[in-house]
N, C-alpha and C positions, 0 to 999 in steps of 0.2 A: 137784333143782337143783343147778347147778355149784357146786363147793366154794368158788370165788371169790365167787360170788354169795351163797352162804349165810354167808359170813363177812362180807360187807359190808353185807349187808341191815340187821342190828340196829344197825351204827354209823351207816349212813345216816338210820335212823329216829331215833336218838338226836340227830343234828345237826338234824334237820328239827323234832323235838319241842322242842329248846331255844329255837328260833326262833319257835314257834307263838304265835298270839295268840288271841283269843277269837272269831274268825270260824268259825263252825261249818260254813260252806260250803267253807272251805279248811283243814279240820283233818287230823289223821293218817289218818283213814278215807278222805278224798278222796285222799291221796297212795297209800294201799294200792290203792285202786280204780283211779288210774291206771295203777299198775304192773301190776295185774291185766289191764287193757285191753291194755297193751303187750305183756303175754305171748301175748295173743290174736293180735296183729299180727305179733309175732315168729315165730309159727308160719309165716307166709307169707315171712319174710325171714331165712333161716338165714345170710345173709351179714353181718347186723348184730351189732355188738359188744354183747352183753346187759349187760355191767357199765356201759358207758357209758349204755344206756338205763335201767338201774335207777337209777343215781346221778342222772341228770337227772330222773326221776318223782319221786324222794324229795325233791330239792332245788329243784324249779322254783319253789316258793313261799317261799323263804327270806325274801325281801322281798315281802310282801303288802300293797299300798296298796288302800284302798277303791276300789269301782267308780267313785264320784264324785269321786275325788281328782284335782286337777290334773295330777299327776306320775303317774298311773297307767301311761300308756305307757312310762314308763321303769323299772318295777318289774322287768321280767324282765332288763334289763341289769345292774341293781343286785343282783339275786339271782345272776345268773351270775358276776359279780365276787367276791361273798361266797362262794360255792359253790367257786370256784377256791382261794380262799384257805384256806377250812377243809378241803377235800379234801387240799390240799398239805401242811397241817399233820398230817393224819390218816395220810399216807402212801399216799395214793392213787396209782396209777401215773402218773407225770408225763406220759407220752407219751398219756395219755387226757384229760387235763385240757381241752385246747382243744375236743376234741369234745363233752364234757360241757357246757361253757360255751356252744358254739354251740347246743346242743339246748335249754337253758334260756332264752338269750336269744330264740330264735325260736318258743317255745311260745305266746306270749302273742298272743291276738287283738287287744289294744290296741297292741301294739308294731307289728304288721303288718310283720315281718320275714320274708323267705323262708328256709325250711330248705334247706340245700344237701346234707345228709348223710341216708343212710337212717335213722340213729339219730334225727336231729332231726325227720325227718318222722313216725316212729313216736310220738315223746313228743307232738308238736304234736297227732297224731289221738287219741292216748289221753286226753290232758287234755280235748280237745274232746267226747270220746264221754261224759265225765261230767257234760258240761252238758245231755245229751239223756236221754230216757227218764224213768222214774219218779223217779230220784234227781236227774235234772237239773231236773225240775219242782219237787221239794222245795226244791233249792238256788236257784232262781230266786225262789221265794216267800219263802224265808228272807231272801235278800239283799234283796228289796224291802221287806220289813218292816223290815230295819236302816236302810234309806234313807228310810224313812217314806213310801213310795209306797202308793197305793191299789191294791186288787186289780185293779180295771177301771174305764173310764169308766162313769158311772152310767147313760147312756142309749144309748151307741154303743160297746160293747165290742170290736167288731170293726173300729172305724174306718173305717167306710163313708162318713161325712160329715166327717172331720177328719183332721189330720195325726197319725199315731202319735208316741206320746211316752213311752218306757219309763222316763223319770225320774220321771214322774207316775203311769203305770199299769203294773202288773206284767205284764198279760196281753199288753200290746204288745210286750213283749221277745221273745215267741215269733216274731213275724214279722219284727221289726226285726234280731233277730240269730240266734237259735236255728234258725229255719228256713233260714238261709243255711249253717250249718255243714257239713252233709253235702257240699255242693257244693264246699267248701274242703278236704276231706279229701285227703291226699296219698297214702294207701295204698289199694288196691282193697277190702281188708278193712274199713278204716276208713269207706270211703263206704257198704259194705253194711250194717255195723252202724249207721252214723249214719242211713241212711234208715229202718231198722227202728225206731230210738228215736225218731226224729222222728215217725213215725206215731203212736207212743203219745202224744207231746205233743199233736198235732193232734186226736187222738180226745178227750183230756182237754179242750182248748179248746172243741171242739163241745159237749161235755156241759156244760161251765161256762156257756157262753153260753145253752144251752137252760134252764138253771136260774136265771140271773141276773135279778134283779128289776129290769126296765126302769123307769125313771122315767115316769110318766104325762104 
């Protein structure tokens, strides 16, 4: 690892940990995974500023509002502003602050902002990859439990005869959001990994439905 990355990583982790709440889907391990995902994408983008990507990966959830919070769509902007302030105080290179803030602002699905830099595209993809695959499945169910959602509709888990509602049924979230993520990936490597991980989610969904006790 580049010396600037190795020196900044523990400092970024410390900033993120200080702001952490009790949300197990957005804990420090999530941040490590997002950075690991980003390193995979960076292999295809040597032109990207790795320090900017690392900082945004670790600080993108400095402000983490619940999924059902009315201001959820503003959380990434708030996180970007806080990250800028904290990084400046910590002596982070001033010429990179705008790039970090942009990557944090645009990472969020809820914010619906377009990333305009390669670093922001990598961070967005890296974060979305953690919503897919086995870990993404666990995070989905964990978050649904915190929100008081049922696992699935009692007699129509695939929503063949009703409108999907992922605020009521966790399984609906796969089709309503997670299945759309690979198509939103901004990097080729992100799309490839996203499709692979989505396949794991859909295989789970099919097994789940096969075992689900349908009401008589």
